[in-house]
C-alpha angles and dihedrals in degrees: 000000000000127000107232128193104207099188126046144137099212100133111104122248100351102104141346091306127079111005100199146010094262091056092047093051092047090050091051095046092050089050093050092047090053092053108267115141104183131025124194108217105219112175115182118269115196113184093203093064106025140045120229094236090051094046094050090049091051091046092053092047090051092051093049090055089065101028098096091053094055118107147113091327095056131057123252112269127220118188119235139133140239097234115204111219113253134183110273098011089136087068099037120121124230097018087124084078088068098061125105111283095333094305129122091257116109131179107224125195110203119219121281093233137069106303125235131215090248089058090059091043090056090050089052091050090050088058102035102034104025094034096226120157103221132209111196109220117232098335092185091071091065094046086076093063112101110238099022096099097096094043093047089054092050088049093052090050089065119082094267132138114235117216121196126196113246090225091060091066089069091051104105092205093059107018096092094050093044092050090051090052092054092048091051095046093247091119118047116178142017132230129187092216082205118186105174148335101279104016110056096347127189103289105153094124093050089057091048091053093051089048092049095048095048102033100028136247090282090066089053090051089051089050095052093043090054091048091050091051090053091050089051088053091050090051094046091048091051093052092052094057 
């Protein structure tokens, strides 16, 4: 099985992640040396300040800047996006261009405010009407917002994949809750959400070590099996284009 980092900001100069090619390559090499096989590049997409066509052009350009330096000492890269929730996105055209490697799988970042019922309804429409398979980015960050508990429970009742940031497993305020979520099958995958070398560095393997120590190696196996199932779905969706 392969170790997959489902959330990273490794492409140079496209968002608040890596600022240049050198930083991107160092982040990739550190990840590979630690044991990461595949990284999903998920630069931020904000509908209120970017157009999908422009974003995908910038993303491709950023990837091409590092492409000739990729090799055995770097993980394989698949292109995606961290799509910030926006009003009406369940009706938006062309958002399929923001999925991972042309699949139906999309990394969705929920809003950093108190959620509303219509937010959850739009997520449901993305799944049921638009047929997207959604990964919810760093759910634990929204668990801190007062008033979100009921909506988080409703979101988790939908057929979504819950991604947790590796760094959060070392946060004593949340670690116990997150470990229980993994044990219960309420959280499914990890992402480093790495943004640089010094600030928010690649740390997926540190999170895996904590999870393995506190939840057991069987939990790590489930994590990897779930990741491989997603990877297979990405490949299958791509073949059906």
